[in-house]
C-alpha atoms as a printed R data frame, in Angstrom:
    type eleno elety resid chain resno       x       y       z
1   ATOM     1    CA   MET     A     1 -30.091 -59.284  -3.106
2   ATOM     2    CA   SER     A     2 -30.845 -55.901  -1.385
3   ATOM     3    CA   GLY     A     3 -32.680 -53.333  -3.403
4   ATOM     4    CA   GLU     A     4 -33.098 -55.586  -6.398
5   ATOM     5    CA   VAL     A     5 -34.500 -53.896  -9.434
6   ATOM     6    CA   PRO     A     6 -35.126 -56.096 -12.560
7   ATOM     7    CA   LEU     A     7 -33.472 -54.510 -15.635
8   ATOM     8    CA   ALA     A     8 -35.970 -53.510 -18.544
9   ATOM     9    CA   GLY     A     9 -33.557 -54.827 -21.186
10  ATOM    10    CA   GLU     A    10 -29.899 -54.298 -21.517
11  ATOM    11    CA   VAL     A    11 -27.508 -51.688 -19.846
12  ATOM    12    CA   PRO     A    12 -24.907 -50.867 -22.448
13  ATOM    13    CA   ILE     A    13 -21.534 -49.561 -21.375
14  ATOM    14    CA   ALA     A    14 -22.205 -46.343 -23.390
15  ATOM    15    CA   ASP     A    15 -25.388 -44.765 -24.715
16  ATOM    16    CA   PRO     A    16 -25.134 -41.303 -26.408
17  ATOM    17    CA   GLU     A    17 -27.908 -38.997 -25.327
18  ATOM    18    CA   LEU     A    18 -29.155 -36.866 -28.177
19  ATOM    19    CA   GLY     A    19 -32.580 -35.178 -28.533
20  ATOM    20    CA   ASP     A    20 -34.878 -32.917 -30.377
21  ATOM    21    CA   ALA     A    21 -32.441 -29.820 -29.742
22  ATOM    22    CA   GLU     A    22 -29.529 -31.414 -31.486
23  ATOM    23    CA   ILE     A    23 -31.759 -32.675 -34.333
24  ATOM    24    CA   ASP     A    24 -33.324 -29.146 -34.755
25  ATOM    25    CA   ARG     A    25 -29.798 -27.470 -34.858
26  ATOM    26    CA   VAL     A    26 -28.592 -29.953 -37.327
27  ATOM    27    CA   VAL     A    27 -31.737 -29.132 -39.614
28  ATOM    28    CA   ASP     A    28 -31.001 -25.619 -39.335
29  ATOM    29    CA   VAL     A    29 -27.278 -26.123 -40.533
30  ATOM    30    CA   LEU     A    30 -28.591 -28.320 -43.373
31  ATOM    31    CA   GLU     A    31 -31.249 -25.679 -44.432
32  ATOM    32    CA   SER     A    32 -28.576 -22.864 -44.259
33  ATOM    33    CA   GLY     A    33 -26.458 -24.771 -46.828
34  ATOM    34    CA   GLN     A    34 -23.320 -24.086 -44.818
35  ATOM    35    CA   LEU     A    35 -22.235 -27.581 -44.140
36  ATOM    36    CA   ALA     A    36 -18.530 -27.470 -43.870
37  ATOM    37    CA   ASP     A    37 -16.410 -25.279 -41.608
38  ATOM    38    CA   GLY     A    38 -18.136 -21.920 -40.898
39  ATOM    39    CA   PRO     A    39 -19.876 -19.675 -38.529
40  ATOM    40    CA   GLU     A    40 -21.406 -22.784 -36.553
41  ATOM    41    CA   VAL     A    41 -17.906 -24.107 -35.932
42  ATOM    42    CA   ARG     A    42 -16.748 -20.673 -34.807
43  ATOM    43    CA   ALA     A    43 -19.496 -20.345 -32.427
44  ATOM    44    CA   PHE     A    44 -18.962 -23.703 -30.879
45  ATOM    45    CA   GLU     A    45 -15.197 -22.909 -30.558
46  ATOM    46    CA   ASP     A    46 -15.977 -19.634 -28.691
47  ATOM    47    CA   GLU     A    47 -18.438 -21.445 -26.323
48  ATOM    48    CA   PHE     A    48 -16.050 -24.289 -25.745
49  ATOM    49    CA   ALA     A    49 -13.113 -21.884 -25.010
50  ATOM    50    CA   ASP     A    50 -15.558 -20.222 -22.436
51  ATOM    51    CA   ARG     A    51 -16.413 -23.524 -20.822
52  ATOM    52    CA   CYS     A    52 -12.808 -24.348 -20.462
53  ATOM    53    CA   ASP     A    53 -11.811 -20.858 -19.251
54  ATOM    54    CA   SER     A    54  -9.297 -20.744 -22.161
55  ATOM    55    CA   GLU     A    55  -8.476 -17.854 -24.354
56  ATOM    56    CA   HIS     A    56  -8.692 -19.816 -27.634
57  ATOM    57    CA   ALA     A    57 -10.195 -23.052 -29.009
58  ATOM    58    CA   VAL     A    58  -9.765 -24.725 -32.399
59  ATOM    59    CA   ALA     A    59 -12.140 -27.245 -33.620
60  ATOM    60    CA   THR     A    60 -11.041 -30.373 -35.542
61  ATOM    61    CA   SER     A    61 -12.419 -33.603 -36.936
62  ATOM    62    CA   ASN     A    62 -11.656 -35.897 -34.090
63  ATOM    63    CA   GLY     A    63  -9.769 -36.155 -30.965
64  ATOM    64    CA   THR     A    64  -6.673 -37.798 -32.626
65  ATOM    65    CA   THR     A    65  -6.371 -35.041 -35.077
66  ATOM    66    CA   ALA     A    66  -6.630 -32.669 -32.182
67  ATOM    67    CA   LEU     A    67  -3.907 -34.112 -30.300
68  ATOM    68    CA   HIS     A    68  -1.717 -34.263 -33.514
69  ATOM    69    CA   ALA     A    69  -2.418 -30.695 -34.495
70  ATOM    70    CA   ALA     A    70  -1.537 -29.555 -30.910
71  ATOM    71    CA   LEU     A    71   1.700 -31.246 -30.867
72  ATOM    72    CA   GLU     A    72   2.567 -29.615 -34.257
73  ATOM    73    CA   ALA     A    73   1.436 -26.236 -32.813
74  ATOM    74    CA   VAL     A    74   3.931 -26.486 -30.024
75  ATOM    75    CA   ASP     A    75   6.765 -27.347 -32.482
76  ATOM    76    CA   ILE     A    76   6.921 -31.111 -31.713
77  ATOM    77    CA   GLY     A    77   8.332 -33.000 -34.844
78  ATOM    78    CA   GLU     A    78  11.080 -34.976 -36.239
79  ATOM    79    CA   GLY     A    79  13.584 -36.093 -33.756
80  ATOM    80    CA   ASP     A    80  11.767 -35.006 -30.829
81  ATOM    81    CA   ARG     A    81  10.797 -37.134 -27.634
82  ATOM    82    CA   VAL     A    82   7.542 -36.909 -25.738
83  ATOM    83    CA   LEU     A    83   6.911 -38.459 -22.534
84  ATOM    84    CA   THR     A    84   3.520 -39.847 -21.808
85  ATOM    85    CA   THR     A    85   1.457 -42.706 -20.152
86  ATOM    86    CA   PRO     A    86   1.413 -46.211 -21.572
87  ATOM    87    CA   PHE     A    87  -2.171 -46.777 -20.133
88  ATOM    88    CA   SER     A    88  -4.283 -44.857 -22.364
89  ATOM    89    CA   PHE     A    89  -6.183 -45.171 -25.732
90  ATOM    90    CA   VAL     A    90  -3.332 -45.945 -28.361
91  ATOM    91    CA   ALA     A    91  -4.239 -42.493 -30.200
92  ATOM    92    CA   THR     A    92  -2.281 -40.750 -27.294
93  ATOM    93    CA   ALA     A    93   1.062 -42.264 -28.588
94  ATOM    94    CA   ASN     A    94  -0.114 -42.635 -32.220
95  ATOM    95    CA   ALA     A    95  -0.370 -38.836 -32.361
96  ATOM    96    CA   VAL     A    96   3.124 -38.256 -31.164
97  ATOM    97    CA   ARG     A    97   4.400 -40.619 -33.817
98  ATOM    98    CA   LEU     A    98   2.293 -38.968 -36.574
99  ATOM    99    CA   ALA     A    99   3.851 -35.674 -35.514
100 ATOM   100    CA   GLY     A   100   7.248 -37.366 -36.280
101 ATOM   101    CA   ALA     A   101   8.401 -37.416 -32.730
102 ATOM   102    CA   GLU     A   102   9.011 -40.712 -30.545
103 ATOM   103    CA   PRO     A   103   7.043 -41.484 -27.470
104 ATOM   104    CA   VAL     A   104   8.856 -42.060 -24.158
105 ATOM   105    CA   PHE     A   105   6.810 -43.855 -21.331
106 ATOM   106    CA   ALA     A   106   6.756 -43.386 -17.725
107 ATOM   107    CA   ASP     A   107   4.577 -45.591 -15.413
108 ATOM   108    CA   VAL     A   108   1.224 -44.719 -13.780
109 ATOM   109    CA   ASP     A   109  -0.231 -44.401 -10.344
110 ATOM   110    CA   PRO     A   110  -2.093 -47.593  -9.190
111 ATOM   111    CA   GLY     A   111  -4.773 -45.431  -7.336
112 ATOM   112    CA   THR     A   112  -5.408 -42.921 -10.111
113 ATOM   113    CA   TYR     A   113  -4.174 -44.778 -13.295
114 ATOM   114    CA   ASN     A   114  -2.782 -41.238 -14.296
115 ATOM   115    CA   LEU     A   115   0.930 -40.503 -14.720
116 ATOM   116    CA   ASP     A   116   2.968 -40.957 -11.670
117 ATOM   117    CA   PRO     A   117   5.203 -37.689 -11.174
118 ATOM   118    CA   ASN     A   118   7.916 -40.036  -9.341
119 ATOM   119    CA   SER     A   119   8.112 -42.298 -12.565
120 ATOM   120    CA   VAL     A   120   8.204 -39.158 -14.806
121 ATOM   121    CA   GLU     A   121  11.055 -37.736 -12.907
122 ATOM   122    CA   GLU     A   122  12.886 -41.072 -12.923
123 ATOM   123    CA   ARG     A   123  12.481 -41.237 -16.583
124 ATOM   124    CA   LEU     A   124  13.627 -37.881 -17.106
125 ATOM   125    CA   ARG     A   125  16.879 -38.549 -14.992
126 ATOM   126    CA   GLU     A   126  17.415 -41.147 -17.713
127 ATOM   127    CA   GLU     A   127  16.901 -39.215 -20.932
128 ATOM   128    CA   ALA     A   128  15.740 -35.849 -22.130
129 ATOM   129    CA   VAL     A   129  12.343 -35.093 -23.654
130 ATOM   130    CA   ASP     A   130  10.866 -32.247 -25.604
131 ATOM   131    CA   ALA     A   131   7.366 -32.329 -24.270
132 ATOM   132    CA   ILE     A   132   5.196 -34.076 -21.387
133 ATOM   133    CA   LEU     A   133   1.586 -35.330 -22.380
134 ATOM   134    CA   ALA     A   134  -0.666 -36.199 -19.584
135 ATOM   135    CA   VAL     A   135  -3.749 -37.961 -19.925
136 ATOM   136    CA   HIS     A   136  -6.789 -37.297 -17.699
137 ATOM   137    CA   LEU     A   137  -7.869 -40.926 -17.742
138 ATOM   138    CA   TYR     A   138 -11.373 -41.951 -17.363
139 ATOM   139    CA   GLY     A   139 -12.164 -38.420 -16.536
140 ATOM   140    CA   LEU     A   140  -9.921 -38.034 -13.735
141 ATOM   141    CA   PRO     A   141  -7.397 -35.069 -13.768
142 ATOM   142    CA   ALA     A   142  -3.831 -36.016 -13.730
143 ATOM   143    CA   PRO     A   143  -1.552 -34.468 -10.954
144 ATOM   144    CA   MET     A   144  -1.238 -31.299 -12.833
145 ATOM   145    CA   ALA     A   145   0.602 -29.216 -10.252
146 ATOM   146    CA   GLU     A   146   3.466 -31.675 -10.016
147 ATOM   147    CA   LEU     A   147   3.644 -32.345 -13.636
148 ATOM   148    CA   ALA     A   148   3.582 -28.765 -14.408
149 ATOM   149    CA   ASP     A   149   6.598 -28.091 -11.977
150 ATOM   150    CA   ILE     A   150   8.447 -30.803 -13.690
151 ATOM   151    CA   ALA     A   151   7.704 -29.398 -17.260
152 ATOM   152    CA   GLU     A   152   8.745 -25.997 -16.045
153 ATOM   153    CA   ALA     A   153  12.107 -27.441 -14.467
154 ATOM   154    CA   HIS     A   154  12.917 -29.134 -17.773
155 ATOM   155    CA   ASP     A   155  11.454 -26.116 -19.859
156 ATOM   156    CA   VAL     A   156   9.193 -28.228 -22.010
157 ATOM   157    CA   PRO     A   157   5.586 -27.735 -22.951
158 ATOM   158    CA   LEU     A   158   2.904 -29.663 -21.068
159 ATOM   159    CA   ILE     A   159   0.192 -30.930 -23.106
160 ATOM   160    CA   GLU     A   160  -3.338 -32.243 -21.657
161 ATOM   161    CA   ASP     A   161  -4.993 -35.154 -23.379
162 ATOM   162    CA   ALA     A   162  -8.351 -34.443 -22.016
163 ATOM   163    CA   ALA     A   163 -10.263 -36.517 -24.495
164 ATOM   164    CA   GLN     A   164 -12.132 -38.360 -21.632
165 ATOM   165    CA   ALA     A   165 -12.361 -35.411 -19.298
166 ATOM   166    CA   HIS     A   166 -14.763 -32.670 -20.450
167 ATOM   167    CA   GLY     A   167 -15.828 -30.521 -17.459
168 ATOM   168    CA   ALA     A   168 -13.178 -32.146 -15.069
169 ATOM   169    CA   GLU     A   169 -11.328 -29.884 -12.754
170 ATOM   170    CA   PHE     A   170  -8.023 -29.591 -11.028
171 ATOM   171    CA   GLU     A   171  -8.096 -27.425  -7.898
172 ATOM   172    CA   GLY     A   172 -11.126 -25.735  -9.372
173 ATOM   173    CA   THR     A   173  -9.433 -25.077 -12.809
174 ATOM   174    CA   PRO     A   174 -11.080 -26.646 -15.772
175 ATOM   175    CA   VAL     A   175  -8.784 -29.209 -17.555
176 ATOM   176    CA   GLY     A   176  -7.482 -28.029 -20.890
177 ATOM   177    CA   SER     A   177  -6.711 -24.755 -19.651
178 ATOM   178    CA   ILE     A   178  -3.823 -25.724 -17.285
179 ATOM   179    CA   GLY     A   179  -1.014 -26.942 -19.532
180 ATOM   180    CA   THR     A   180   0.439 -25.156 -22.583
181 ATOM   181    CA   VAL     A   181  -2.344 -26.759 -24.841
182 ATOM   182    CA   GLY     A   182  -5.201 -29.215 -24.362
183 ATOM   183    CA   THR     A   183  -7.192 -31.421 -26.567
184 ATOM   184    CA   PHE     A   184 -10.668 -33.085 -26.410
185 ATOM   185    CA   SER     A   185 -12.562 -35.543 -28.159
186 ATOM   186    CA   PHE     A   186 -16.340 -35.759 -28.965
187 ATOM   187    CA   TYR     A   187 -16.583 -39.375 -30.053
188 ATOM   188    CA   PRO     A   188 -20.136 -40.749 -29.192
189 ATOM   189    CA   THR     A   189 -18.927 -42.669 -26.012
190 ATOM   190    CA   LYS     A   190 -17.585 -39.483 -24.433
191 ATOM   191    CA   ASN     A   191 -19.239 -37.181 -21.907
192 ATOM   192    CA   MET     A   192 -20.556 -34.975 -24.784
193 ATOM   193    CA   THR     A   193 -20.421 -35.701 -28.525
194 ATOM   194    CA   THR     A   194 -20.365 -34.183 -32.026
195 ATOM   195    CA   GLY     A   195 -20.556 -37.699 -33.524
196 ATOM   196    CA   GLU     A   196 -16.925 -37.556 -34.450
197 ATOM   197    CA   GLY     A   197 -14.903 -34.416 -33.526
198 ATOM   198    CA   GLY     A   198 -12.172 -32.778 -31.498
199 ATOM   199    CA   MET     A   199 -10.989 -29.620 -29.956
200 ATOM   200    CA   ILE     A   200  -7.867 -27.830 -29.059
201 ATOM   201    CA   THR     A   201  -7.723 -25.346 -26.219
202 ATOM   202    CA   THR     A   202  -4.880 -22.751 -25.145
203 ATOM   203    CA   ASP     A   203  -4.199 -19.374 -23.744
204 ATOM   204    CA   ASP     A   204  -1.285 -19.076 -26.266
205 ATOM   205    CA   GLU     A   205  -2.425 -17.110 -29.497
206 ATOM   206    CA   GLU     A   206   0.518 -18.274 -31.313
207 ATOM   207    CA   VAL     A   207  -0.242 -21.892 -30.514
208 ATOM   208    CA   ALA     A   208  -3.943 -21.480 -31.409
209 ATOM   209    CA   ASP     A   209  -3.055 -19.690 -34.705
210 ATOM   210    CA   ALA     A   210  -0.492 -22.433 -35.641
211 ATOM   211    CA   ALA     A   211  -3.129 -25.212 -34.892
212 ATOM   212    CA   ALA     A   212  -5.937 -23.573 -36.745
213 ATOM   213    CA   SER     A   213  -3.436 -23.362 -39.804
214 ATOM   214    CA   PHE     A   214  -2.401 -26.771 -39.613
215 ATOM   215    CA   VAL     A   215  -6.038 -28.195 -39.491
216 ATOM   216    CA   ASN     A   216  -6.740 -26.160 -42.614
217 ATOM   217    CA   HIS     A   217  -3.717 -27.256 -44.865
218 ATOM   218    CA   GLY     A   218  -1.357 -24.958 -43.296
219 ATOM   219    CA   ARG     A   219  -3.390 -21.970 -44.623
220 ATOM   220    CA   GLU     A   220  -3.195 -18.438 -43.057
221 ATOM   221    CA   THR     A   221  -6.173 -17.341 -41.024
222 ATOM   222    CA   ALA     A   222  -7.060 -14.717 -43.620
223 ATOM   223    CA   GLY     A   223  -6.176 -15.029 -47.469
224 ATOM   224    CA   TYR     A   224  -5.422 -17.899 -49.528
225 ATOM   225    CA   GLU     A   225  -1.803 -18.376 -48.684
226 ATOM   226    CA   HIS     A   226  -0.682 -21.733 -47.519
227 ATOM   227    CA   VAL     A   227   2.539 -21.071 -45.376
228 ATOM   228    CA   GLU     A   228   3.077 -24.447 -43.914
229 ATOM   229    CA   LEU     A   229   2.378 -28.039 -44.664
230 ATOM   230    CA   GLY     A   230  -0.812 -29.037 -43.042
231 ATOM   231    CA   HIS     A   231  -3.879 -31.364 -43.145
232 ATOM   232    CA   ASN     A   232  -7.702 -31.095 -43.626
233 ATOM   233    CA   PHE     A   233  -8.556 -31.833 -40.014
234 ATOM   234    CA   ARG     A   234 -11.552 -29.413 -40.061
235 ATOM   235    CA   MET     A   235 -14.778 -29.883 -38.076
236 ATOM   236    CA   THR     A   236 -18.043 -29.819 -40.172
237 ATOM   237    CA   SER     A   237 -20.847 -27.312 -39.267
238 ATOM   238    CA   MET     A   238 -23.218 -30.388 -38.571
239 ATOM   239    CA   ALA     A   239 -20.848 -31.647 -35.909
240 ATOM   240    CA   ALA     A   240 -20.491 -28.273 -34.189
241 ATOM   241    CA   ALA     A   241 -24.377 -27.929 -34.384
242 ATOM   242    CA   ILE     A   242 -24.433 -31.133 -32.093
243 ATOM   243    CA   GLY     A   243 -21.677 -29.981 -30.094
244 ATOM   244    CA   ARG     A   244 -23.196 -26.575 -29.035
245 ATOM   245    CA   GLU     A   245 -26.346 -28.370 -27.802
246 ATOM   246    CA   GLN     A   246 -24.427 -31.038 -26.148
247 ATOM   247    CA   LEU     A   247 -22.079 -28.431 -24.560
248 ATOM   248    CA   ALA     A   248 -25.278 -26.757 -22.936
249 ATOM   249    CA   ARG     A   249 -26.299 -29.852 -21.403
250 ATOM   250    CA   LEU     A   250 -22.572 -31.105 -20.202
251 ATOM   251    CA   ASP     A   251 -23.100 -30.168 -16.488
252 ATOM   252    CA   GLU     A   252 -26.271 -32.216 -16.529
253 ATOM   253    CA   PHE     A   253 -24.546 -35.021 -18.037
254 ATOM   254    CA   ILE     A   254 -21.762 -34.919 -15.504
255 ATOM   255    CA   GLU     A   255 -23.964 -34.515 -12.537
256 ATOM   256    CA   ARG     A   256 -25.721 -37.605 -13.525
257 ATOM   257    CA   ARG     A   257 -22.650 -39.551 -14.129
258 ATOM   258    CA   ARG     A   258 -21.325 -38.546 -10.749
259 ATOM   259    CA   GLU     A   259 -24.685 -39.570  -8.915
260 ATOM   260    CA   ASN     A   260 -24.299 -43.094 -10.565
261 ATOM   261    CA   ALA     A   261 -20.773 -43.207  -9.683
262 ATOM   262    CA   GLU     A   262 -21.728 -42.628  -5.862
263 ATOM   263    CA   ILE     A   263 -24.297 -45.158  -6.084
264 ATOM   264    CA   LEU     A   264 -21.898 -47.637  -7.505
265 ATOM   265    CA   THR     A   265 -19.168 -46.847  -4.926
266 ATOM   266    CA   ASP     A   266 -21.709 -47.262  -1.927
267 ATOM   267    CA   ALA     A   267 -22.794 -50.473  -3.321
268 ATOM   268    CA   LEU     A   268 -19.281 -51.730  -3.635
269 ATOM   269    CA   ALA     A   269 -17.903 -50.616  -0.512
270 ATOM   270    CA   ASP     A   270 -17.516 -53.844   1.188
271 ATOM   271    CA   SER     A   271 -16.623 -55.866  -1.981
272 ATOM   272    CA   PRO     A   272 -13.229 -56.947  -2.990
273 ATOM   273    CA   CYS     A   273 -13.202 -54.701  -5.940
274 ATOM   274    CA   VAL     A   274 -11.062 -51.597  -5.932
275 ATOM   275    CA   THR     A   275 -13.217 -48.587  -6.735
276 ATOM   276    CA   PRO     A   276 -12.232 -45.345  -8.333
277 ATOM   277    CA   THR     A   277 -10.636 -42.673  -6.305
278 ATOM   278    CA   GLU     A   278 -11.313 -38.873  -6.393
279 ATOM   279    CA   PRO     A   279  -8.256 -36.976  -4.854
280 ATOM   280    CA   GLU     A   280  -8.990 -33.653  -3.147
281 ATOM   281    CA   TYR     A   281  -7.391 -31.757  -5.976
282 ATOM   282    CA   ALA     A   282  -9.639 -33.250  -8.462
283 ATOM   283    CA   ARG     A   283 -13.338 -33.042  -9.761
284 ATOM   284    CA   HIS     A   284 -13.698 -36.477 -11.523
285 ATOM   285    CA   VAL     A   285 -16.283 -36.587 -14.395
286 ATOM   286    CA   TYR     A   286 -16.529 -40.370 -14.724
287 ATOM   287    CA   HIS     A   287 -16.169 -40.871 -18.529
288 ATOM   288    CA   GLN     A   288 -15.682 -44.421 -17.277
289 ATOM   289    CA   TYR     A   289 -16.309 -45.894 -13.761
290 ATOM   290    CA   THR     A   290 -13.481 -48.319 -13.602
291 ATOM   291    CA   VAL     A   291 -12.943 -50.898 -10.876
292 ATOM   292    CA   ARG     A   292  -9.944 -53.399 -10.356
293 ATOM   293    CA   CYS     A   293 -10.636 -57.172  -9.441
294 ATOM   294    CA   GLY     A   294  -8.468 -60.006  -9.938
295 ATOM   295    CA   ASN     A   295 -11.000 -62.142 -11.731
296 ATOM   296    CA   ARG     A   296 -12.042 -59.362 -14.007
297 ATOM   297    CA   ASP     A   297 -12.905 -61.745 -16.906
298 ATOM   298    CA   GLU     A   298 -15.181 -63.928 -15.004
299 ATOM   299    CA   LEU     A   299 -16.937 -60.673 -13.695
300 ATOM   300    CA   LYS     A   300 -17.465 -59.363 -17.035
301 ATOM   301    CA   ASP     A   301 -18.869 -62.594 -18.489
302 ATOM   302    CA   ALA     A   302 -21.394 -62.793 -15.344
303 ATOM   303    CA   LEU     A   303 -22.553 -59.238 -15.851
304 ATOM   304    CA   ALA     A   304 -23.201 -60.023 -19.556
305 ATOM   305    CA   GLU     A   305 -25.372 -62.938 -18.575
306 ATOM   306    CA   ARG     A   306 -27.478 -60.509 -16.646
307 ATOM   307    CA   ASN     A   307 -27.766 -57.915 -19.551
308 ATOM   308    CA   VAL     A   308 -25.341 -55.655 -17.950
309 ATOM   309    CA   GLY     A   309 -22.510 -54.267 -20.329
310 ATOM   310    CA   SER     A   310 -18.981 -53.602 -19.371
311 ATOM   311    CA   ALA     A   311 -15.602 -53.147 -21.155
312 ATOM   312    CA   VAL     A   312 -12.055 -53.233 -20.485
313 ATOM   313    CA   TYR     A   313 -10.125 -50.073 -21.137
314 ATOM   314    CA   TYR     A   314  -7.443 -51.101 -21.707
315 ATOM   315    CA   PRO     A   315  -6.558 -54.668 -21.911
316 ATOM   316    CA   THR     A   316  -2.982 -54.055 -23.531
317 ATOM   317    CA   CYS     A   317  -0.598 -51.359 -22.729
318 ATOM   318    CA   ILE     A   318   0.580 -49.100 -25.471
319 ATOM   319    CA   THR     A   319   4.051 -50.333 -25.026
320 ATOM   320    CA   GLU     A   320   2.874 -53.894 -25.540
321 ATOM   321    CA   GLN     A   321   0.807 -53.247 -28.739
322 ATOM   322    CA   PRO     A   322   1.985 -54.823 -31.893
323 ATOM   323    CA   ALA     A   323   2.502 -51.458 -33.708
324 ATOM   324    CA   TYR     A   324   5.025 -50.745 -30.835
325 ATOM   325    CA   GLY     A   325   6.932 -53.774 -31.295
326 ATOM   326    CA   GLY     A   326   7.829 -54.145 -27.539
327 ATOM   327    CA   GLU     A   327  10.613 -51.594 -27.966
328 ATOM   328    CA   PHE     A   328   9.639 -49.069 -25.506
329 ATOM   329    CA   GLY     A   329  10.294 -50.861 -22.246
330 ATOM   330    CA   SER     A   330   8.037 -52.043 -19.526
331 ATOM   331    CA   ALA     A   331   5.619 -50.308 -17.022
332 ATOM   332    CA   PRO     A   332   4.765 -52.834 -14.352
333 ATOM   333    CA   VAL     A   333   1.879 -50.864 -12.673
334 ATOM   334    CA   ALA     A   334   0.423 -50.149 -16.027
335 ATOM   335    CA   GLU     A   335   0.675 -53.839 -17.019
336 ATOM   336    CA   GLN     A   336  -1.006 -54.943 -13.861
337 ATOM   337    CA   LEU     A   337  -3.793 -52.550 -14.377
338 ATOM   338    CA   ALA     A   338  -4.425 -53.824 -17.825
339 ATOM   339    CA   ASP     A   339  -5.095 -57.265 -16.307
340 ATOM   340    CA   GLU     A   340  -7.340 -56.042 -13.593
341 ATOM   341    CA   VAL     A   341  -9.524 -53.062 -14.659
342 ATOM   342    CA   LEU     A   342 -13.272 -53.230 -15.790
343 ATOM   343    CA   SER     A   343 -15.408 -50.203 -16.611
344 ATOM   344    CA   LEU     A   344 -19.178 -50.437 -15.620
345 ATOM   345    CA   PRO     A   345 -22.014 -48.544 -17.028
346 ATOM   346    CA   VAL     A   346 -22.275 -44.890 -15.556
347 ATOM   347    CA   HIS     A   347 -23.680 -42.738 -18.357
348 ATOM   348    CA   PRO     A   348 -26.635 -40.485 -17.932
349 ATOM   349    CA   ASN     A   349 -29.201 -43.235 -19.290
350 ATOM   350    CA   VAL     A   350 -28.390 -45.562 -16.461
351 ATOM   351    CA   SER     A   351 -31.064 -44.956 -13.853
352 ATOM   352    CA   PRO     A   352 -30.260 -44.677 -10.134
353 ATOM   353    CA   GLU     A   353 -32.005 -47.969  -9.713
354 ATOM   354    CA   ALA     A   354 -30.019 -49.642 -12.453
355 ATOM   355    CA   ALA     A   355 -26.751 -48.357 -11.034
356 ATOM   356    CA   ALA     A   356 -27.862 -49.762  -7.530
357 ATOM   357    CA   TYR     A   357 -28.768 -52.990  -9.057
358 ATOM   358    CA   ILE     A   358 -25.519 -53.329 -10.845
359 ATOM   359    CA   GLY     A   359 -23.610 -52.576  -7.778
360 ATOM   360    CA   ASP     A   360 -25.713 -55.374  -5.905
361 ATOM   361    CA   LEU     A   361 -24.909 -57.921  -8.540
362 ATOM   362    CA   ILE     A   362 -21.225 -57.391  -8.133
363 ATOM   363    CA   ALA     A   363 -21.249 -57.056  -4.449
364 ATOM   364    CA   ASP     A   364 -23.985 -59.613  -3.375
365 ATOM   365    CA   GLU     A   365 -24.244 -62.327  -5.962
366 ATOM   366    CA   LEU     A   366 -20.958 -62.558  -8.200
367 ATOM   367    CA   GLU     A   367 -18.651 -63.270  -5.073
368 ATOM   368    CA   VAL     A   368 -15.656 -61.572  -6.504
369 ATOM   369    CA   ALA     A   369 -12.565 -62.472  -4.836
370 ATOM   370    CA   HIS     A   370  -8.907 -62.068  -4.981
371 ATOM   371    CA   VAL     A   371  -8.477 -58.525  -6.030
């Protein structure tokens, strides 16, 4: 194998990078006694809004609560229908149902794995919806220009599920600031983490106020009046403290992911694996580096034998999940992807040498075939 570099232990599919700065800031919060929602959270919201080029940001307890609150904030509820992708983590559609609405699924593009605008338009010819929910899957922005045009033509809000796409850009604009409202997750596997946590971004002050109220028991911003039914979806100050330090390092994390992705793509250029694409309109941040191959499960097992972690995101389309009962139709492209995709380690703690070694394992030794 060319450029062989023995691995010094296992290479996991994810490995959150936390250091002394995060620890020190959490200690400061602990010593302050302000452990729950407070000034640290407000500071994190302001800094995250600036990073996303958004007017407002509202912190939440996790990515699912962020999406649920965002849907509520744009008046999605009982009897409404939200068009989204079947190829995502189930939380995307779950949030729609938790808001009282019903998901409607269009198919995805086989190259980007994101919503296919042609499929979206086809579905909208069949039935009306009250919102479009786009996912920036694996860190690659969805085709927001086309989706925004469709949303405008149908006079519905466009919601961005950017749970996997911190720092990604569409035509130079940060995701989360393109649609009516955006949402992020800070789960430990994401490009930046707070342990658990989420964020809502928007330029619409009314949407921001509604979201902030909903995550705080329907309470008004000032005072002790609860004007709507809401939840306790608040972020803690300890989570925000971690997030502020992680946000300061986000560009560094992204650059290392992109460097590792380039190494993997070069190594796999002549292999039967289909490697990720980066359209001209997009800046991919590689939350996951996901390939397609026909003998995915054999490849996964072979990598595990060599102490290389990998994972399948996602082996079952949302439309086929037991909780959805097979009642939401089919999505042929998404279903094929579910049988073929495999995500490889690309996180910042993968060294360039390890990335090259992983690529060589696949390209030179494992004889992957029949994509």
